[in-house]
C-alpha positions in Angstrom: -24.5 -7.1 33.5 -28.3 -6.0 32.6 -27.1 -2.5 32.6 -24.1 -2.9 30.8 -26.4 -4.4 28.0 -29.0 -2.2 28.1 -26.0 0.9 27.8 -24.6 -1.1 24.9 -27.6 -1.5 23.2 -28.0 1.9 23.4 -25.0 3.1 22.6 -24.5 0.9 19.1 -25.6 3.1 16.9 -23.3 6.2 18.3 -20.2 4.1 18.3 -21.2 3.2 14.7 -20.9 7.1 14.0 -17.4 7.3 15.3 -17.6 6.7 18.6 -15.9 4.1 20.6 -15.6 3.3 24.2 -12.4 3.9 26.4 -10.8 0.9 28.4 -12.4 2.7 31.4 -15.7 2.5 29.8 -16.3 6.3 29.3 -17.5 7.3 25.5 -14.8 8.6 23.6 -14.5 10.8 20.0 -13.2 7.8 17.1 -10.2 9.1 15.2 -10.6 9.4 11.7 -9.8 6.2 9.8 -7.7 6.5 7.2 -9.7 5.2 3.8 -7.1 5.6 1.1 -3.5 7.3 0.0 -2.3 9.1 -3.3 1.1 9.7 -4.1 2.1 11.7 -6.7 4.7 13.1 -8.3 5.3 16.2 -9.8 8.8 18.7 -11.4 9.9 22.0 -11.3 12.8 23.8 -12.6 15.4 25.2 -11.1 16.7 28.8 -12.5 19.9 29.0 -12.9 21.0 25.2 -12.1 22.1 22.4 -14.2 23.2 18.6 -13.5 27.1 18.8 -13.7 29.8 16.4 -13.2 30.0 12.7 -11.8 26.3 12.1 -9.6 24.9 15.1 -12.0 24.6 17.3 -8.9 22.8 20.9 -9.6 25.5 23.8 -9.7 24.9 27.3 -10.7 25.2 27.5 -14.5 24.0 31.2 -15.5 21.1 30.2 -17.9 21.1 26.6 -16.5 17.7 24.8 -15.3 18.2 21.8 -13.3 14.8 19.4 -13.3 14.1 18.1 -9.8 10.8 16.0 -8.8 8.9 16.2 -5.4 6.6 14.0 -4.3 2.9 15.1 -2.8 0.9 12.8 -0.4 -3.0 12.8 -0.1 -4.7 10.6 2.8 -7.8 10.3 3.0 -10.4 9.5 5.6 -14.0 8.2 6.9 -14.8 11.3 8.2 -13.8 14.1 5.7 -10.4 15.1 6.8 -7.5 14.9 4.1 -3.7 15.3 5.3 -1.7 16.9 3.2 2.4 16.8 2.6 4.5 17.7 -0.2 8.7 17.1 -0.3 11.4 16.3 -2.0 12.1 12.8 -0.9 11.3 10.4 -4.0 13.2 7.7 -2.6 10.9 7.6 0.0 7.9 7.5 -1.7 8.2 4.3 -3.3 8.4 2.9 0.6 4.6 3.9 0.7 3.4 0.8 -1.2 4.6 -1.4 1.6 3.6 0.9 4.2 0.0 1.5 2.9 -1.2 -1.6 4.4 0.0 -1.1 7.8 -2.1 2.4 7.7 -5.4 2.0 5.9 -8.2 1.1 7.7 -6.2 2.2 10.9 -7.1 5.2 13.2 -5.0 8.3 12.2 -4.7 9.3 15.5 -2.6 6.3 16.3 0.8 7.6 15.1 2.4 5.9 18.2 1.5 2.6 17.1 1.5 3.4 13.2 5.9 4.7 14.0 6.4 1.4 15.5 5.0 -1.5 13.6 6.2 1.1 10.4 9.7 0.9 12.1 9.6 -3.5 12.1 8.1 -3.2 8.3 11.1 -0.9 6.8 13.7 -2.5 8.9 15.5 -3.9 5.7 15.1 0.1 3.3 16.7 2.0 6.0 13.5 2.7 7.6 12.1 4.8 4.4 8.8 6.4 4.0 8.4 6.3 7.7 8.7 10.3 8.1 6.4 10.6 4.9 3.7 9.1 6.1 4.3 10.3 9.6 4.2 14.0 9.0 0.8 13.4 6.9 -0.8 11.8 10.2 0.0 14.6 11.9 -1.6 17.0 9.4 -4.2 14.9 9.9 -4.2 14.9 13.9 -4.5 18.6 13.6 -7.0 19.2 11.5 -9.3 17.0 13.9 -8.1 18.9 16.7 -8.6 22.0 15.2 -4.3 23.2 16.2 -1.8 23.7 14.7 1.3 20.8 15.1 3.4 22.9 17.3 0.3 23.9 19.6 -0.3 19.8 20.0 3.0 19.5 20.8 3.5 21.7 23.7 4.3 24.8 21.6 7.2 26.3 22.9 7.7 29.8 20.6 5.8 30.8 17.0 9.0 32.4 16.2 12.3 30.7 14.8 15.8 32.5 14.2 16.9 31.3 11.6 20.3 31.0 9.3 21.2 31.2 5.8 22.4 27.9 4.6 24.0 28.0 0.8 24.3 26.0 -1.5 28.0 24.1 -2.7 30.7 26.2 -4.2 30.4 26.8 -7.6 33.0 27.9 -10.3 30.9 30.0 -12.5 31.7 34.3 -12.2 28.4 35.9 -10.4 27.8 32.5 -8.2 29.9 31.7 -4.7 33.0 30.6 -6.7 35.5 32.4 -4.5 36.2 33.1 -1.2 35.1 36.7 -1.9 32.1 35.9 -3.6 31.2 33.5 0.3 31.7 36.4 2.0 29.6 39.3 -0.5 27.0 36.9 0.1 27.5 36.0 3.6 27.3 40.7 4.1 24.1 40.3 2.0 22.2 37.8 4.7 23.5 40.1 7.0 21.8 42.9 5.5 18.7 40.6 4.9 18.2 40.2 8.8 19.6 36.6 8.8 21.7 36.2 12.4 23.5 33.3 11.2 25.2 31.5 7.8 26.3 28.7 7.0 28.7 28.2 4.1 29.1 24.3 1.9 32.1 24.6 0.0 32.7 22.9 -3.0 32.2 19.6 -3.8 35.8 18.6 -4.8 38.9 21.3 -4.8 41.6 22.0 -2.7 41.5 21.9 1.1 43.5 25.8 1.4 40.9 27.1 -0.9 38.1 26.2 1.6 40.7 27.4 4.5 40.7 31.0 2.9 37.0 30.7 2.4 36.6 30.3 6.4 38.6 33.0 7.1 37.5 35.3 4.5 33.9 35.1 5.2 35.0 35.5 9.3 37.0 38.7 8.0 33.7 40.1 6.5 31.2 39.3 8.9 32.2 37.8 12.0 31.5 38.8 15.5 28.3 40.3 13.5 26.9 36.7 12.3 26.8 32.8 13.9 28.8 31.4 11.2 28.6 27.1 10.1 30.8 25.2 8.2 29.4 22.1 6.7 31.7 19.7 4.7 29.1 17.5 3.3 31.2 14.7 4.1 33.5 15.9 1.7 37.3 15.7 3.3 39.5 12.1 2.1 41.2 12.4 5.7 41.1 12.8 8.7 44.1 15.0 8.1 42.1 17.2 6.4 39.2 17.5 8.5 41.6 18.7 11.1 43.4 21.2 9.1 40.3 23.0 8.1 38.9 22.5 11.8 42.2 24.4 13.4 40.4 27.0 10.6 37.8 27.6 12.4 38.7 27.3 15.4 40.8 30.4 14.4 37.5 32.3 12.9 35.4 31.4 16.1 32.8 29.1 13.4 29.3 28.3 15.7 29.8 24.5 14.7 31.5 22.2 12.2 29.1 19.6 10.3 29.9 16.3 8.8 33.9 16.9 8.0 35.1 13.7 6.1 34.0 11.1 3.8 33.1 8.7 6.2 29.7 9.7 5.4 29.4 11.1 9.2 28.7 7.1 10.3 31.5 6.5 12.6 31.2 7.9 16.5 34.9 6.9 17.3 36.6 8.9 14.1 34.3 12.2 15.3 35.1 11.6 19.0 39.2 11.6 18.0 38.7 14.6 15.8 36.6 16.1 18.5 39.7 15.8 20.6 42.0 17.0 18.2 39.3 20.9 17.4 37.6 23.3 19.6 34.9 23.6 17.0 31.9 22.3 18.0 31.1 19.0 16.0 27.5 18.7 14.3 26.5 15.2 13.4 24.1 12.8 12.9 22.4 14.0 9.8 23.1 10.6 7.9 22.3 8.1 10.5 18.7 7.4 11.4 15.9 7.2 13.9 16.2 7.4 17.2 18.6 4.5 18.6 21.6 5.8 16.0 21.4 9.0 17.4 21.0 8.3 21.1 24.6 5.7 20.5 26.3 8.5 18.3 25.5 10.8 21.2 26.5 8.2 23.9 30.1 7.1 22.0 31.2 11.2 22.4 30.6 11.7 18.5 29.4 14.9 18.5 28.3 18.4 20.0 25.1 19.1 18.5 22.8 16.0 17.3 20.8 16.9 14.0 17.3 15.4 13.3 15.6 15.5 9.9 11.4 14.9 9.8 11.3 12.8 6.3 14.6 10.7 7.4 14.4 10.4 11.3 10.2 9.1 11.6 8.2 12.2 10.9 7.5 14.5 13.6 7.3 11.9 16.2 10.8 10.4 15.3 12.0 14.2 15.5 10.4 14.8 18.8 12.3 11.5 20.6 15.1 12.5 19.4 14.7 16.3 20.7 13.5 15.2 24.0 17.0 12.2 24.4 19.2 15.0 23.5 16.9 17.4 26.1 18.3 14.5 28.6 21.7 14.2 27.9 22.1 18.1 27.8 22.6 18.4 23.7 21.4 20.9 21.5 19.2 19.1 18.2 19.0 21.2 15.0 16.5 20.6 12.9 18.1 19.7 9.0 16.5 21.2 6.0 13.3 23.3 6.0 9.4 23.4 5.0 6.8 23.5 7.3 6.8 20.1 9.1 10.6 21.3 10.3 8.9 24.9 11.4 6.6 23.0 13.2 9.1 20.4 15.2 11.5 23.5 15.7 8.6 25.4 17.5 8.4 22.3 19.9 12.0 21.8 20.5 13.3 24.0 23.5 16.5 22.4 22.8 17.1 23.7 19.4 18.9 27.0 17.7 18.1 27.8 14.0 15.9 26.6 11.2 18.0 26.3 7.9 16.4 28.3 5.0 18.4 25.5 2.9 19.5 26.0 0.2 19.9 30.1 -0.9 22.3 31.4 -3.8 23.3 34.6 -5.1 21.3 34.2 -8.3 20.0 30.6 -8.3 17.0 28.7 -6.6 14.7 28.4 -5.2 15.9 24.7 -4.0 12.3 23.3 -4.2 9.0 23.5 -5.4 7.3 26.3 -4.0 3.8 25.2 -4.1 2.7 26.5 -0.5 0.4 29.6 -1.2 0.1 31.0 1.9 3.1 32.5 2.5 5.5 29.6 4.3 7.4 28.8 1.7 11.4 29.0 2.0 13.2 30.6 0.2 16.0 33.9 0.6 13.5 36.6 1.7 11.8 34.7 3.7 13.6 35.9 7.1 11.6 38.7 9.2 13.0 41.8 10.8 13.6 40.3 13.9 16.0 37.7 12.2 13.3 35.1 12.7 10.5 32.9 10.3 6.9 32.2 11.6 4.9 29.1 12.7 2.2 28.3 10.4 -0.7 28.9 12.5 -3.5 27.0 10.9 -5.3 23.5 12.2 -2.3 20.6 11.0 0.6 21.4 9.1 -1.5 25.1 8.2 -1.3 25.5 4.8 -2.9 25.2 1.9 -0.9 23.4 -1.3 -1.1 24.7 -4.5 -2.7 21.4 -6.2 -3.2 23.0 -9.8 0.2 23.0 -10.5 0.9 19.6 -8.6 -1.3 18.0 -11.2 -0.3 20.3 -14.1 3.1 19.1 -13.5 2.5 15.7 -12.6 4.3 12.4 -13.9 3.4 9.9 -11.9 0.2 8.9 -9.4 -0.2 5.8 -7.2 -3.3 5.6 -4.9 -3.4 2.6 -2.3 -7.0 1.7 -0.8 
């Protein structure tokens, strides 16, 4: 007892300075404690896009301009490390107010505990905000350990095969206004070095035009690129989804994503579709977090799983989904594009392609280009090997253009 008292007395100043004692009695460095959270919203203009139709969805209009809002987060810590992340999930930013109390004054390295507490705190608001918080905590962890996130996760690869993922079809000449236009753009993406190409067809319009597009693109670049079809929950009926699926079968598409207007929720419905269509289904973009993904897979509702760091509990949540998929023998494709997705995919064996989204012959880019050191996402990002790189710097490994963010800031909230 005397020895323990003497050791405790000698160590107390050190403990106060950032050292903690483990359950085994060993002295360990204390993780950085979150002291405040800053949430910025800022706007940027998407070139040659304008709000159209019901819901004011951005669509190609030559000379048009669509104003979008992104969110930038900063977590300050008592060790001077600042975690940062920029994304487009404005609705999630509102949930940060609820989650701030769970994070401030907590050890930023205790991601698993914060993830679990956050799931319970947001159970009635669709798990909003968990992903954003978790990604910033991973950025802090990488900076604390002076290592990129993908290395902390296991570091499976440094370059990611990528596919060009189009905007939806439009009705404007010079855009993606016809089956031939989609085929022309596919050929252009092939020339740039993309090994794969995903089509988002028109949000509305005839099933026959979609079928014509499926076949036109395959006739032009089939056998040279892997082709994917993402209906984005367009088709009104299972019958229409089957018609398009049979065209995809004929053309040899790589996957068929979110076919009809159940909005990707019915595992049973998609099990039925899988029995009638040969092209592999990719589902679960619109279910949230680990458990519903596993339920969907066990119900035979999909061939590929989809996971998104913003929507599915951050990098922590995506890795859980990826490992669950691996255990079931399923591939897990990461949704959308930015540096958090690159780090997650780089640490996952059972994932095929990085999504460069959204690309267009004459519009974009889709998100604010505020990454300063070459890790933005646009059509020209592809390398000669058909891959994109993973940042090697600590944490997310990027620097954000805070001058641009602050200049275009529309709101700011700080939590302490």
